[in-house]
C-alpha positions, 0 to 999 in steps of 0.5 A: 814519367816526370823528372824533377831537379831542384837547383839552387844556383844559376850554375846548377841550372846551366849544368842541367841544360848542358847535360840535356844538350848532349842528348839532343839532335834535330828535329828535337823540340823543347818547350819552356814554361815558367813565370817571368824571371823563372830562368827560361832564357838562362836555360836556353843560353846554357843549352845553346852553349852546350850545343856548340852555339858560339854566338850570344843568345838572347831573348827573341821577345820582340822578334819572336824567332832567332836562329843560330847556326851550329856546326851541323844544324840550326838552333831555333829560339822562339819566344811566342809571348807576343803571339797570345790571342793570335792565329799567326802561322810562322811556318811551324812545320818548317821550324819544328820538323826541319834540320834544327833543334828548337826551344819555345818559350811560352809554348802553351800559347801555340799549343795546337801548332806544337809537335805532339812529341816534345820535351816540356820543361817547367821552371818554378821559383822556389826561392831567390836563386833556387828553382824546380825544373820539371821535365815532362816527356811527350813521346818515347824519344823524350822519355829516353832523354829523361832517363838519360838525364837521371844517370 
């Protein structure tokens, strides 16, 4: 079951991310795929805000991982673009199966290290300010999250 959202502004993208935030709990893993400028970091910032993260969230492109403390859990924001053609193990199990919600940008680059169950979100340009967001659930938990997103 893939669900699709057509958004026409950054505000609409942020609303979807915040709604998703209300459905997540550790150790949920969200993967984001899309071209440069598709809105992966914008989506992540809104998701973090919806999770109650008060610190400024920005892209961890050069550090690969940034962690933020929420009230009851950590929020992991990974940008693994720089790990292309690398066999680097950054302790994936601790990140993905601990007491954190994780968002991974460019996740296809570490496909073999990702949990088999996760929510994959594909962001596609459809215009200057419009995007198509495809939610592809991997596993029953994420199917239920997608069902709740359509209500």
